[in-house]
PDBQT receptor file of N, H, CA, C and O in Angstrom, charges set to zero:
ATOM      1  N   UNK A   1     -18.218  27.486  -5.809  1.00  0.00    +0.000 N 
ATOM      2  CA  UNK A   1     -18.579  28.698  -4.751  1.00  0.00    +0.000 C 
ATOM      3  C   UNK A   1     -17.793  28.166  -3.600  1.00  0.00    +0.000 C 
ATOM      4  O   UNK A   1     -17.630  26.952  -3.485  1.00  0.00    +0.000 OA
ATOM      5  N   UNK A   2     -17.333  28.956  -2.803  1.00  0.00    +0.000 N 
ATOM      6  H   UNK A   2     -17.466  29.943  -2.897  1.00  0.00    +0.000 HD
ATOM      7  CA  UNK A   2     -16.580  28.366  -1.679  1.00  0.00    +0.000 C 
ATOM      8  C   UNK A   2     -17.547  28.479  -0.080  1.00  0.00    +0.000 C 
ATOM      9  O   UNK A   2     -18.311  29.424  -0.273  1.00  0.00    +0.000 OA
ATOM     10  N   UNK A   3     -17.658  28.236   0.540  1.00  0.00    +0.000 N 
ATOM     11  H   UNK A   3     -17.037  27.468   0.697  1.00  0.00    +0.000 HD
ATOM     12  CA  UNK A   3     -18.701  27.751   1.661  1.00  0.00    +0.000 C 
ATOM     13  C   UNK A   3     -17.773  28.856   3.038  1.00  0.00    +0.000 C 
ATOM     14  O   UNK A   3     -16.574  29.120   2.949  1.00  0.00    +0.000 OA
ATOM     15  N   UNK A   4     -18.199  29.083   3.586  1.00  0.00    +0.000 N 
ATOM     16  H   UNK A   4     -19.173  28.868   3.659  1.00  0.00    +0.000 HD
ATOM     17  CA  UNK A   4     -17.562  28.881   5.466  1.00  0.00    +0.000 C 
ATOM     18  C   UNK A   4     -16.829  28.397   6.387  1.00  0.00    +0.000 C 
ATOM     19  O   UNK A   4     -16.097  27.479   6.015  1.00  0.00    +0.000 OA
ATOM     20  N   UNK A   5     -16.759  28.726   7.590  1.00  0.00    +0.000 N 
ATOM     21  H   UNK A   5     -17.354  29.471   7.892  1.00  0.00    +0.000 HD
ATOM     22  CA  UNK A   5     -17.569  27.303   8.384  1.00  0.00    +0.000 C 
ATOM     23  C   UNK A   5     -17.465  28.535   9.637  1.00  0.00    +0.000 C 
ATOM     24  O   UNK A   5     -16.501  29.276   9.828  1.00  0.00    +0.000 OA
ATOM     25  N   UNK A   6     -18.952  28.500  10.526  1.00  0.00    +0.000 N 
ATOM     26  H   UNK A   6     -19.736  27.898  10.370  1.00  0.00    +0.000 HD
ATOM     27  CA  UNK A   6     -19.101  29.608  11.418  1.00  0.00    +0.000 C 
ATOM     28  C   UNK A   6     -19.015  28.469  12.493  1.00  0.00    +0.000 C 
ATOM     29  O   UNK A   6     -19.511  27.359  12.689  1.00  0.00    +0.000 OA
ATOM     30  N   UNK A   7     -17.711  29.724  13.360  1.00  0.00    +0.000 N 
ATOM     31  H   UNK A   7     -17.308  30.625  13.201  1.00  0.00    +0.000 HD
ATOM     32  CA  UNK A   7     -17.159  28.949  14.750  1.00  0.00    +0.000 C 
ATOM     33  C   UNK A   7     -17.887  30.235  15.969  1.00  0.00    +0.000 C 
ATOM     34  O   UNK A   7     -17.723  31.448  16.106  1.00  0.00    +0.000 OA
ATOM     35  N   UNK A   8     -18.622  29.317  16.592  1.00  0.00    +0.000 N 
ATOM     36  H   UNK A   8     -18.755  28.332  16.480  1.00  0.00    +0.000 HD
ATOM     37  CA  UNK A   8     -19.151  30.127  17.645  1.00  0.00    +0.000 C 
ATOM     38  C   UNK A   8     -18.463  30.669  18.318  1.00  0.00    +0.000 C 
ATOM     39  O   UNK A   8     -17.248  30.537  18.177  1.00  0.00    +0.000 OA
ATOM     40  N   UNK A   9     -19.119  31.659  19.512  1.00  0.00    +0.000 N 
ATOM     41  H   UNK A   9     -20.107  31.766  19.626  1.00  0.00    +0.000 HD
ATOM     42  CA  UNK A   9     -18.029  32.074  20.598  1.00  0.00    +0.000 C 
ATOM     43  C   UNK A   9     -17.019  31.626  21.240  1.00  0.00    +0.000 C 
ATOM     44  O   UNK A   9     -15.877  32.006  21.496  1.00  0.00    +0.000 OA
ATOM     45  N   UNK A  10     -17.982  30.318  21.548  1.00  0.00    +0.000 N 
ATOM     46  H   UNK A  10     -18.910  30.010  21.340  1.00  0.00    +0.000 HD
ATOM     47  CA  UNK A  10     -17.231  28.900  22.376  1.00  0.00    +0.000 C 
ATOM     48  C   UNK A  10     -16.046  28.360  22.024  1.00  0.00    +0.000 C 
ATOM     49  O   UNK A  10     -15.073  27.817  22.547  1.00  0.00    +0.000 OA
ATOM     50  N   UNK A  11     -16.507  28.733  20.809  1.00  0.00    +0.000 N 
ATOM     51  H   UNK A  11     -17.298  29.174  20.383  1.00  0.00    +0.000 HD
ATOM     52  CA  UNK A  11     -15.115  27.433  20.012  1.00  0.00    +0.000 C 
ATOM     53  C   UNK A  11     -13.959  28.377  19.361  1.00  0.00    +0.000 C 
ATOM     54  O   UNK A  11     -12.773  28.104  19.175  1.00  0.00    +0.000 OA
ATOM     55  N   UNK A  12     -14.845  29.861  19.004  1.00  0.00    +0.000 N 
ATOM     56  H   UNK A  12     -15.808  30.083  19.155  1.00  0.00    +0.000 HD
ATOM     57  CA  UNK A  12     -13.154  31.214  19.215  1.00  0.00    +0.000 C 
ATOM     58  C   UNK A  12     -12.616  31.121  20.701  1.00  0.00    +0.000 C 
ATOM     59  O   UNK A  12     -11.397  31.108  20.530  1.00  0.00    +0.000 OA
ATOM     60  N   UNK A  13     -12.845  31.049  22.061  1.00  0.00    +0.000 N 
ATOM     61  H   UNK A  13     -13.835  31.060  22.200  1.00  0.00    +0.000 HD
ATOM     62  CA  UNK A  13     -12.664  30.718  23.110  1.00  0.00    +0.000 C 
ATOM     63  C   UNK A  13     -11.731  29.709  23.478  1.00  0.00    +0.000 C 
ATOM     64  O   UNK A  13     -10.672  29.903  24.076  1.00  0.00    +0.000 OA
ATOM     65  N   UNK A  14     -12.176  28.646  23.095  1.00  0.00    +0.000 N 
ATOM     66  H   UNK A  14     -13.036  28.488  22.610  1.00  0.00    +0.000 HD
ATOM     67  CA  UNK A  14     -11.439  27.332  22.870  1.00  0.00    +0.000 C 
ATOM     68  C   UNK A  14      -9.957  27.805  22.317  1.00  0.00    +0.000 C 
ATOM     69  O   UNK A  14      -9.002  27.927  23.085  1.00  0.00    +0.000 OA
ATOM     70  N   UNK A  15      -9.869  28.064  20.856  1.00  0.00    +0.000 N 
ATOM     71  H   UNK A  15     -10.644  27.964  20.232  1.00  0.00    +0.000 HD
ATOM     72  CA  UNK A  15      -8.662  28.281  20.156  1.00  0.00    +0.000 C 
ATOM     73  C   UNK A  15      -8.182  29.266  20.943  1.00  0.00    +0.000 C 
ATOM     74  O   UNK A  15      -6.988  29.017  21.109  1.00  0.00    +0.000 OA
ATOM     75  N   UNK A  16      -8.630  30.752  21.805  1.00  0.00    +0.000 N 
ATOM     76  H   UNK A  16      -9.600  30.955  21.670  1.00  0.00    +0.000 HD
ATOM     77  CA  UNK A  16      -7.690  31.540  21.804  1.00  0.00    +0.000 C 
ATOM     78  C   UNK A  16      -7.364  30.737  23.411  1.00  0.00    +0.000 C 
ATOM     79  O   UNK A  16      -6.133  30.713  23.377  1.00  0.00    +0.000 OA
ATOM     80  N   UNK A  17      -7.698  30.192  24.540  1.00  0.00    +0.000 N 
ATOM     81  H   UNK A  17      -8.697  30.211  24.567  1.00  0.00    +0.000 HD
ATOM     82  CA  UNK A  17      -7.483  29.271  25.559  1.00  0.00    +0.000 C 
ATOM     83  C   UNK A  17      -6.091  28.494  24.670  1.00  0.00    +0.000 C 
ATOM     84  O   UNK A  17      -5.020  29.099  24.732  1.00  0.00    +0.000 OA
ATOM     85  N   UNK A  18      -6.136  27.338  23.964  1.00  0.00    +0.000 N 
ATOM     86  H   UNK A  18      -7.006  26.847  23.913  1.00  0.00    +0.000 HD
ATOM     87  CA  UNK A  18      -4.938  26.819  23.390  1.00  0.00    +0.000 C 
ATOM     88  C   UNK A  18      -4.164  27.503  23.676  1.00  0.00    +0.000 C 
ATOM     89  O   UNK A  18      -3.478  27.472  24.697  1.00  0.00    +0.000 OA
ATOM     90  N   UNK A  19      -4.129  28.696  22.297  1.00  0.00    +0.000 N 
ATOM     91  H   UNK A  19      -4.687  28.722  21.468  1.00  0.00    +0.000 HD
ATOM     92  CA  UNK A  19      -2.999  29.407  22.107  1.00  0.00    +0.000 C 
ATOM     93  C   UNK A  19      -2.128  30.302  22.841  1.00  0.00    +0.000 C 
ATOM     94  O   UNK A  19      -0.958  30.640  22.660  1.00  0.00    +0.000 OA
ATOM     95  N   UNK A  20      -3.002  30.603  23.721  1.00  0.00    +0.000 N 
ATOM     96  H   UNK A  20      -3.952  30.329  23.868  1.00  0.00    +0.000 HD
ATOM     97  CA  UNK A  20      -2.554  31.072  24.967  1.00  0.00    +0.000 C 
ATOM     98  C   UNK A  20      -1.587  29.819  25.711  1.00  0.00    +0.000 C 
ATOM     99  O   UNK A  20      -0.380  29.635  25.871  1.00  0.00    +0.000 OA
ATOM    100  N   UNK A  21      -2.613  29.225  25.992  1.00  0.00    +0.000 N 
ATOM    101  H   UNK A  21      -3.593  29.374  25.862  1.00  0.00    +0.000 HD
ATOM    102  CA  UNK A  21      -1.778  28.110  26.423  1.00  0.00    +0.000 C 
ATOM    103  C   UNK A  21      -0.241  27.688  26.081  1.00  0.00    +0.000 C 
ATOM    104  O   UNK A  21       0.793  27.709  26.749  1.00  0.00    +0.000 OA
ATOM    105  N   UNK A  22      -0.591  27.238  24.555  1.00  0.00    +0.000 N 
ATOM    106  H   UNK A  22      -1.431  27.221  24.012  1.00  0.00    +0.000 HD
ATOM    107  CA  UNK A  22       0.860  27.450  24.160  1.00  0.00    +0.000 C 
ATOM    108  C   UNK A  22       2.109  27.834  23.744  1.00  0.00    +0.000 C 
ATOM    109  O   UNK A  22       3.105  27.368  23.190  1.00  0.00    +0.000 OA
ATOM    110  N   UNK A  23       1.662  28.928  24.247  1.00  0.00    +0.000 N 
ATOM    111  H   UNK A  23       0.853  29.306  24.697  1.00  0.00    +0.000 HD
ATOM    112  CA  UNK A  23       2.210  30.354  24.178  1.00  0.00    +0.000 C 
ATOM    113  C   UNK A  23       3.249  30.809  25.192  1.00  0.00    +0.000 C 
ATOM    114  O   UNK A  23       4.282  31.472  25.096  1.00  0.00    +0.000 OA
ATOM    115  N   UNK A  24       2.477  30.098  26.407  1.00  0.00    +0.000 N 
ATOM    116  H   UNK A  24       1.638  29.559  26.485  1.00  0.00    +0.000 HD
ATOM    117  CA  UNK A  24       3.005  29.807  27.887  1.00  0.00    +0.000 C 
ATOM    118  C   UNK A  24       3.706  28.610  27.928  1.00  0.00    +0.000 C 
ATOM    119  O   UNK A  24       4.597  28.402  28.752  1.00  0.00    +0.000 OA
ATOM    120  N   UNK A  25       3.313  27.713  26.981  1.00  0.00    +0.000 N 
ATOM    121  H   UNK A  25       2.589  27.882  26.311  1.00  0.00    +0.000 HD
ATOM    122  CA  UNK A  25       4.692  26.389  27.769  1.00  0.00    +0.000 C 
ATOM    123  C   UNK A  25       5.421  26.141  26.694  1.00  0.00    +0.000 C 
ATOM    124  O   UNK A  25       6.644  26.066  26.806  1.00  0.00    +0.000 OA
ATOM    125  N   UNK A  26       5.131  26.063  26.128  1.00  0.00    +0.000 N 
ATOM    126  H   UNK A  26       4.137  26.125  26.037  1.00  0.00    +0.000 HD
ATOM    127  CA  UNK A  26       6.067  26.346  24.666  1.00  0.00    +0.000 C 
ATOM    128  C   UNK A  26       7.003  27.624  24.064  1.00  0.00    +0.000 C 
ATOM    129  O   UNK A  26       8.198  27.779  24.313  1.00  0.00    +0.000 OA
ATOM    130  N   UNK A  27       6.351  28.310  23.398  1.00  0.00    +0.000 N 
ATOM    131  H   UNK A  27       5.380  28.185  23.195  1.00  0.00    +0.000 HD
ATOM    132  CA  UNK A  27       6.806  29.500  22.464  1.00  0.00    +0.000 C 
ATOM    133  C   UNK A  27       5.363  30.137  21.792  1.00  0.00    +0.000 C 
ATOM    134  O   UNK A  27       4.459  29.549  21.197  1.00  0.00    +0.000 OA
ATOM    135  N   UNK A  28       5.506  31.404  22.093  1.00  0.00    +0.000 N 
ATOM    136  H   UNK A  28       6.240  31.881  22.576  1.00  0.00    +0.000 HD
ATOM    137  CA  UNK A  28       4.236  32.264  20.832  1.00  0.00    +0.000 C 
ATOM    138  C   UNK A  28       4.643  32.265  19.454  1.00  0.00    +0.000 C 
ATOM    139  O   UNK A  28       3.797  32.937  18.864  1.00  0.00    +0.000 OA
ATOM    140  N   UNK A  29       5.408  31.902  18.734  1.00  0.00    +0.000 N 
ATOM    141  H   UNK A  29       6.095  31.356  19.213  1.00  0.00    +0.000 HD
ATOM    142  CA  UNK A  29       5.727  30.806  17.805  1.00  0.00    +0.000 C 
ATOM    143  C   UNK A  29       4.356  29.254  17.666  1.00  0.00    +0.000 C 
ATOM    144  O   UNK A  29       3.408  28.812  17.018  1.00  0.00    +0.000 OA
ATOM    145  N   UNK A  30       5.048  29.084  18.569  1.00  0.00    +0.000 N 
ATOM    146  H   UNK A  30       5.819  29.443  19.095  1.00  0.00    +0.000 HD
ATOM    147  CA  UNK A  30       4.263  27.940  18.460  1.00  0.00    +0.000 C 
ATOM    148  C   UNK A  30       3.005  27.665  18.276  1.00  0.00    +0.000 C 
ATOM    149  O   UNK A  30       2.305  26.862  17.659  1.00  0.00    +0.000 OA
ATOM    150  N   UNK A  31       2.855  29.091  19.405  1.00  0.00    +0.000 N 
ATOM    151  H   UNK A  31       3.424  29.744  19.905  1.00  0.00    +0.000 HD
ATOM    152  CA  UNK A  31       0.716  29.254  19.412  1.00  0.00    +0.000 C 
ATOM    153  C   UNK A  31       0.349  29.829  18.323  1.00  0.00    +0.000 C 
ATOM    154  O   UNK A  31      -0.848  29.665  18.089  1.00  0.00    +0.000 OA
ATOM    155  N   UNK A  32       1.098  30.642  17.315  1.00  0.00    +0.000 N 
ATOM    156  H   UNK A  32       2.070  30.776  17.505  1.00  0.00    +0.000 HD
ATOM    157  CA  UNK A  32       0.951  31.381  15.946  1.00  0.00    +0.000 C 
ATOM    158  C   UNK A  32       0.255  30.427  14.836  1.00  0.00    +0.000 C 
ATOM    159  O   UNK A  32      -0.776  30.526  14.171  1.00  0.00    +0.000 OA
ATOM    160  N   UNK A  33       1.724  29.040  14.978  1.00  0.00    +0.000 N 
ATOM    161  H   UNK A  33       2.562  28.959  15.518  1.00  0.00    +0.000 HD
ATOM    162  CA  UNK A  33       1.181  28.420  14.166  1.00  0.00    +0.000 C 
ATOM    163  C   UNK A  33       0.209  27.115  14.110  1.00  0.00    +0.000 C 
ATOM    164  O   UNK A  33      -0.073  26.312  13.220  1.00  0.00    +0.000 OA
ATOM    165  N   UNK A  34      -0.285  27.323  15.872  1.00  0.00    +0.000 N 
ATOM    166  H   UNK A  34      -0.056  27.976  16.594  1.00  0.00    +0.000 HD
ATOM    167  CA  UNK A  34      -1.173  26.044  15.993  1.00  0.00    +0.000 C 
ATOM    168  C   UNK A  34      -2.709  27.176  15.428  1.00  0.00    +0.000 C 
ATOM    169  O   UNK A  34      -3.792  26.634  15.209  1.00  0.00    +0.000 OA
ATOM    170  N   UNK A  35      -2.561  28.457  15.296  1.00  0.00    +0.000 N 
ATOM    171  H   UNK A  35      -1.681  28.897  15.474  1.00  0.00    +0.000 HD
ATOM    172  CA  UNK A  35      -3.675  28.747  14.552  1.00  0.00    +0.000 C 
ATOM    173  C   UNK A  35      -3.609  29.589  13.351  1.00  0.00    +0.000 C 
ATOM    174  O   UNK A  35      -4.493  30.194  12.744  1.00  0.00    +0.000 OA
ATOM    175  N   UNK A  36      -2.035  29.453  13.107  1.00  0.00    +0.000 N 
ATOM    176  H   UNK A  36      -1.316  28.962  13.600  1.00  0.00    +0.000 HD
ATOM    177  CA  UNK A  36      -2.280  29.111  11.219  1.00  0.00    +0.000 C 
ATOM    178  C   UNK A  36      -2.611  28.142  10.551  1.00  0.00    +0.000 C 
ATOM    179  O   UNK A  36      -3.038  28.242   9.401  1.00  0.00    +0.000 OA
ATOM    180  N   UNK A  37      -2.406  26.642  11.412  1.00  0.00    +0.000 N 
ATOM    181  H   UNK A  37      -2.058  26.561  12.346  1.00  0.00    +0.000 HD
ATOM    182  CA  UNK A  37      -2.894  25.621  11.145  1.00  0.00    +0.000 C 
ATOM    183  C   UNK A  37      -4.833  25.338  11.217  1.00  0.00    +0.000 C 
ATOM    184  O   UNK A  37      -5.348  24.602  10.375  1.00  0.00    +0.000 OA
ATOM    185  N   UNK A  38      -5.530  25.894  12.102  1.00  0.00    +0.000 N 
ATOM    186  H   UNK A  38      -5.112  26.492  12.786  1.00  0.00    +0.000 HD
ATOM    187  CA  UNK A  38      -6.615  26.061  12.652  1.00  0.00    +0.000 C 
ATOM    188  C   UNK A  38      -7.348  27.017  11.449  1.00  0.00    +0.000 C 
ATOM    189  O   UNK A  38      -8.534  26.868  11.156  1.00  0.00    +0.000 OA
ATOM    190  N   UNK A  39      -6.698  27.755  10.971  1.00  0.00    +0.000 N 
ATOM    191  H   UNK A  39      -5.734  27.876  11.209  1.00  0.00    +0.000 HD
ATOM    192  CA  UNK A  39      -7.536  28.704   9.866  1.00  0.00    +0.000 C 
ATOM    193  C   UNK A  39      -7.466  28.207   8.274  1.00  0.00    +0.000 C 
ATOM    194  O   UNK A  39      -8.053  28.564   7.253  1.00  0.00    +0.000 OA
ATOM    195  N   UNK A  40      -6.396  27.149   8.594  1.00  0.00    +0.000 N 
ATOM    196  H   UNK A  40      -5.919  26.859   9.424  1.00  0.00    +0.000 HD
ATOM    197  CA  UNK A  40      -6.004  26.314   7.175  1.00  0.00    +0.000 C 
ATOM    198  C   UNK A  40      -6.871  25.631   7.023  1.00  0.00    +0.000 C 
ATOM    199  O   UNK A  40      -7.592  25.753   6.033  1.00  0.00    +0.000 OA
ATOM    200  N   UNK A  41      -7.088  24.646   8.007  1.00  0.00    +0.000 N 
ATOM    201  H   UNK A  41      -6.502  24.548   8.811  1.00  0.00    +0.000 HD
ATOM    202  CA  UNK A  41      -8.256  23.537   8.476  1.00  0.00    +0.000 C 
ATOM    203  C   UNK A  41      -9.680  24.321   7.732  1.00  0.00    +0.000 C 
ATOM    204  O   UNK A  41     -10.295  23.898   6.754  1.00  0.00    +0.000 OA
ATOM    205  N   UNK A  42      -9.952  25.499   8.478  1.00  0.00    +0.000 N 
ATOM    206  H   UNK A  42      -9.452  25.842   9.273  1.00  0.00    +0.000 HD
ATOM    207  CA  UNK A  42     -11.074  25.807   8.730  1.00  0.00    +0.000 C 
ATOM    208  C   UNK A  42     -11.409  26.099   6.749  1.00  0.00    +0.000 C 
ATOM    209  O   UNK A  42     -12.531  25.972   6.259  1.00  0.00    +0.000 OA
ATOM    210  N   UNK A  43     -10.606  26.345   6.229  1.00  0.00    +0.000 N 
ATOM    211  H   UNK A  43      -9.695  26.448   6.627  1.00  0.00    +0.000 HD
ATOM    212  CA  UNK A  43     -10.128  27.161   4.945  1.00  0.00    +0.000 C 
ATOM    213  C   UNK A  43     -10.691  25.986   4.260  1.00  0.00    +0.000 C 
ATOM    214  O   UNK A  43     -11.740  25.937   3.617  1.00  0.00    +0.000 OA
ATOM    215  N   UNK A  44      -9.466  24.628   4.593  1.00  0.00    +0.000 N 
ATOM    216  H   UNK A  44      -8.614  24.668   5.115  1.00  0.00    +0.000 HD
ATOM    217  CA  UNK A  44     -10.070  23.568   3.733  1.00  0.00    +0.000 C 
ATOM    218  C   UNK A  44     -11.307  23.362   3.549  1.00  0.00    +0.000 C 
ATOM    219  O   UNK A  44     -11.943  23.544   2.511  1.00  0.00    +0.000 OA
ATOM    220  N   UNK A  45     -11.881  22.763   5.112  1.00  0.00    +0.000 N 
ATOM    221  H   UNK A  45     -11.365  22.614   5.955  1.00  0.00    +0.000 HD
ATOM    222  CA  UNK A  45     -13.225  22.741   5.335  1.00  0.00    +0.000 C 
ATOM    223  C   UNK A  45     -14.465  23.458   4.511  1.00  0.00    +0.000 C 
ATOM    224  O   UNK A  45     -15.302  22.635   4.139  1.00  0.00    +0.000 OA
ATOM    225  N   UNK A  46     -14.704  24.607   4.209  1.00  0.00    +0.000 N 
ATOM    226  H   UNK A  46     -14.024  25.275   4.511  1.00  0.00    +0.000 HD
ATOM    227  CA  UNK A  46     -15.238  25.615   3.410  1.00  0.00    +0.000 C 
ATOM    228  C   UNK A  46     -14.930  24.850   1.971  1.00  0.00    +0.000 C 
ATOM    229  O   UNK A  46     -15.876  24.310   1.398  1.00  0.00    +0.000 OA
ATOM    230  N   UNK A  47     -13.581  24.803   1.380  1.00  0.00    +0.000 N 
ATOM    231  H   UNK A  47     -12.812  25.242   1.845  1.00  0.00    +0.000 HD
ATOM    232  CA  UNK A  47     -13.683  24.555  -0.001  1.00  0.00    +0.000 C 
ATOM    233  C   UNK A  47     -13.877  23.209  -0.138  1.00  0.00    +0.000 C 
ATOM    234  O   UNK A  47     -13.867  22.742  -1.277  1.00  0.00    +0.000 OA
ATOM    235  N   UNK A  48     -14.094  22.318   1.039  1.00  0.00    +0.000 N 
ATOM    236  H   UNK A  48     -14.101  22.697   1.964  1.00  0.00    +0.000 HD
ATOM    237  CA  UNK A  48     -13.804  20.561   0.683  1.00  0.00    +0.000 C 
ATOM    238  C   UNK A  48     -15.573  20.156   1.410  1.00  0.00    +0.000 C 
ATOM    239  O   UNK A  48     -15.691  18.942   1.577  1.00  0.00    +0.000 OA
ATOM    240  N   UNK A  49     -16.691  20.876   1.772  1.00  0.00    +0.000 N 
ATOM    241  H   UNK A  49     -16.595  21.862   1.636  1.00  0.00    +0.000 HD
ATOM    242  CA  UNK A  49     -17.681  19.980   2.930  1.00  0.00    +0.000 C 
ATOM    243  C   UNK A  49     -17.681  18.769   2.965  1.00  0.00    +0.000 C 
ATOM    244  O   UNK A  49     -17.727  18.108   4.002  1.00  0.00    +0.000 OA
ATOM    245  N   UNK A  50     -17.636  18.397   2.012  1.00  0.00    +0.000 N 
ATOM    246  H   UNK A  50     -17.598  18.934   1.169  1.00  0.00    +0.000 HD
ATOM    247  CA  UNK A  50     -17.842  16.665   2.182  1.00  0.00    +0.000 C 
ATOM    248  C   UNK A  50     -16.683  16.031   2.837  1.00  0.00    +0.000 C 
ATOM    249  O   UNK A  50     -16.679  14.801   2.857  1.00  0.00    +0.000 OA
ATOM    250  N   UNK A  51     -15.754  16.632   3.347  1.00  0.00    +0.000 N 
ATOM    251  H   UNK A  51     -15.758  17.632   3.331  1.00  0.00    +0.000 HD
ATOM    252  CA  UNK A  51     -14.062  15.900   3.552  1.00  0.00    +0.000 C 
ATOM    253  C   UNK A  51     -14.630  15.724   4.815  1.00  0.00    +0.000 C 
ATOM    254  O   UNK A  51     -15.412  16.341   5.538  1.00  0.00    +0.000 OA
ATOM    255  N   UNK A  52     -13.654  14.143   4.868  1.00  0.00    +0.000 N 
ATOM    256  H   UNK A  52     -13.019  13.642   4.281  1.00  0.00    +0.000 HD
ATOM    257  CA  UNK A  52     -14.589  13.299   6.539  1.00  0.00    +0.000 C 
ATOM    258  C   UNK A  52     -15.853  12.890   6.187  1.00  0.00    +0.000 C 
ATOM    259  O   UNK A  52     -16.458  12.843   5.115  1.00  0.00    +0.000 OA
ATOM    260  N   UNK A  53     -16.207  12.515   7.687  1.00  0.00    +0.000 N 
ATOM    261  H   UNK A  53     -15.716  12.553   8.558  1.00  0.00    +0.000 HD
ATOM    262  CA  UNK A  53     -17.412  11.965   7.937  1.00  0.00    +0.000 C 
ATOM    263  C   UNK A  53     -18.037  12.145   8.850  1.00  0.00    +0.000 C 
ATOM    264  O   UNK A  53     -17.522  12.848   9.719  1.00  0.00    +0.000 OA
ATOM    265  N   UNK A  54     -19.430  11.600   9.090  1.00  0.00    +0.000 N 
ATOM    266  H   UNK A  54     -19.848  11.029   8.385  1.00  0.00    +0.000 HD
ATOM    267  CA  UNK A  54     -20.301  12.347  10.033  1.00  0.00    +0.000 C 
ATOM    268  C   UNK A  54     -20.345  11.624  11.047  1.00  0.00    +0.000 C 
ATOM    269  O   UNK A  54     -20.693  10.444  11.018  1.00  0.00    +0.000 OA
ATOM    270  N   UNK A  55     -19.843  12.526  12.524  1.00  0.00    +0.000 N 
ATOM    271  H   UNK A  55     -19.561  13.485  12.548  1.00  0.00    +0.000 HD
ATOM    272  CA  UNK A  55     -19.823  11.667  13.659  1.00  0.00    +0.000 C 
ATOM    273  C   UNK A  55     -20.988  11.779  14.663  1.00  0.00    +0.000 C 
ATOM    274  O   UNK A  55     -21.299  12.656  15.469  1.00  0.00    +0.000 OA
ATOM    275  N   UNK A  56     -21.470  10.702  14.366  1.00  0.00    +0.000 N 
ATOM    276  H   UNK A  56     -21.217   9.990  13.712  1.00  0.00    +0.000 HD
ATOM    277  CA  UNK A  56     -22.818  10.969  15.798  1.00  0.00    +0.000 C 
ATOM    278  C   UNK A  56     -22.315  10.895  16.862  1.00  0.00    +0.000 C 
ATOM    279  O   UNK A  56     -21.224  10.412  17.166  1.00  0.00    +0.000 OA
ATOM    280  N   UNK A  57     -23.329  11.522  17.685  1.00  0.00    +0.000 N 
ATOM    281  H   UNK A  57     -24.215  11.914  17.437  1.00  0.00    +0.000 HD
ATOM    282  CA  UNK A  57     -22.687  11.277  18.846  1.00  0.00    +0.000 C 
ATOM    283  C   UNK A  57     -23.663  11.327  19.917  1.00  0.00    +0.000 C 
ATOM    284  O   UNK A  57     -24.586  11.981  19.431  1.00  0.00    +0.000 OA
ATOM    285  N   UNK A  58     -24.056  10.927  21.387  1.00  0.00    +0.000 N 
ATOM    286  H   UNK A  58     -23.306  10.396  21.782  1.00  0.00    +0.000 HD
ATOM    287  CA  UNK A  58     -25.491  11.040  22.162  1.00  0.00    +0.000 C 
ATOM    288  C   UNK A  58     -25.233  11.628  22.858  1.00  0.00    +0.000 C 
ATOM    289  O   UNK A  58     -25.665  11.207  23.931  1.00  0.00    +0.000 OA
ATOM    290  N   UNK A  59     -24.191  13.343  23.041  1.00  0.00    +0.000 N 
ATOM    291  H   UNK A  59     -23.840  13.685  22.169  1.00  0.00    +0.000 HD
ATOM    292  CA  UNK A  59     -23.981  14.034  23.499  1.00  0.00    +0.000 C 
ATOM    293  C   UNK A  59     -25.351  15.366  22.924  1.00  0.00    +0.000 C 
ATOM    294  O   UNK A  59     -25.694  15.386  21.742  1.00  0.00    +0.000 OA
ATOM    295  N   UNK A  60     -25.813  16.107  23.698  1.00  0.00    +0.000 N 
ATOM    296  H   UNK A  60     -25.534  16.091  24.659  1.00  0.00    +0.000 HD
ATOM    297  CA  UNK A  60     -27.107  17.153  23.145  1.00  0.00    +0.000 C 
ATOM    298  C   UNK A  60     -26.500  18.272  22.984  1.00  0.00    +0.000 C 
ATOM    299  O   UNK A  60     -27.071  19.188  22.393  1.00  0.00    +0.000 OA
ATOM    300  N   UNK A  61     -24.974  18.438  23.578  1.00  0.00    +0.000 N 
ATOM    301  H   UNK A  61     -24.511  17.693  24.059  1.00  0.00    +0.000 HD
ATOM    302  CA  UNK A  61     -24.495  19.628  23.654  1.00  0.00    +0.000 C 
ATOM    303  C   UNK A  61     -23.387  19.924  21.777  1.00  0.00    +0.000 C 
ATOM    304  O   UNK A  61     -22.963  20.993  21.340  1.00  0.00    +0.000 OA
ATOM    305  N   UNK A  62     -23.271  18.559  21.166  1.00  0.00    +0.000 N 
ATOM    306  H   UNK A  62     -23.616  17.690  21.521  1.00  0.00    +0.000 HD
ATOM    307  CA  UNK A  62     -22.562  18.326  20.536  1.00  0.00    +0.000 C 
ATOM    308  C   UNK A  62     -23.505  18.405  18.877  1.00  0.00    +0.000 C 
ATOM    309  O   UNK A  62     -23.217  17.834  17.825  1.00  0.00    +0.000 OA
ATOM    310  N   UNK A  63     -24.418  19.131  19.116  1.00  0.00    +0.000 N 
ATOM    311  H   UNK A  63     -24.651  19.595  19.971  1.00  0.00    +0.000 HD
ATOM    312  CA  UNK A  63     -25.398  19.116  17.949  1.00  0.00    +0.000 C 
ATOM    313  C   UNK A  63     -24.954  19.846  17.390  1.00  0.00    +0.000 C 
ATOM    314  O   UNK A  63     -24.234  20.685  17.930  1.00  0.00    +0.000 OA
ATOM    315  N   UNK A  64     -25.249  19.839  15.747  1.00  0.00    +0.000 N 
ATOM    316  H   UNK A  64     -25.834  19.157  15.309  1.00  0.00    +0.000 HD
ATOM    317  CA  UNK A  64     -25.112  21.352  15.629  1.00  0.00    +0.000 C 
ATOM    318  C   UNK A  64     -26.469  22.415  14.977  1.00  0.00    +0.000 C 
ATOM    319  O   UNK A  64     -27.541  22.067  14.482  1.00  0.00    +0.000 OA
ATOM    320  N   UNK A  65     -25.958  23.677  15.196  1.00  0.00    +0.000 N 
ATOM    321  H   UNK A  65     -25.087  23.959  15.598  1.00  0.00    +0.000 HD
ATOM    322  CA  UNK A  65     -27.196  24.287  15.248  1.00  0.00    +0.000 C 
ATOM    323  C   UNK A  65     -27.248  24.781  13.783  1.00  0.00    +0.000 C 
ATOM    324  O   UNK A  65     -26.297  24.940  13.018  1.00  0.00    +0.000 OA
ATOM    325  N   UNK A  66     -28.907  25.042  13.503  1.00  0.00    +0.000 N 
ATOM    326  H   UNK A  66     -29.679  24.913  14.125  1.00  0.00    +0.000 HD
ATOM    327  CA  UNK A  66     -28.864  25.107  12.351  1.00  0.00    +0.000 C 
ATOM    328  C   UNK A  66     -29.930  26.210  11.887  1.00  0.00    +0.000 C 
ATOM    329  O   UNK A  66     -30.073  26.465  10.691  1.00  0.00    +0.000 OA
TER     330      UNK A  66
């Protein structure tokens, strides 16, 4: 069973802002490569949810929404 990675509206906005910055500072092609790499990473995380480790943060804004 493949899960899916849920992205908050804030995360979507961050991705769009980074892509926009890359498009302006480098090229639209670089921005698209960034977005493609992000999507590939999300797919890999969905397929392998145990990948990586747990990151403990003292910042309450970084707590996972359940």
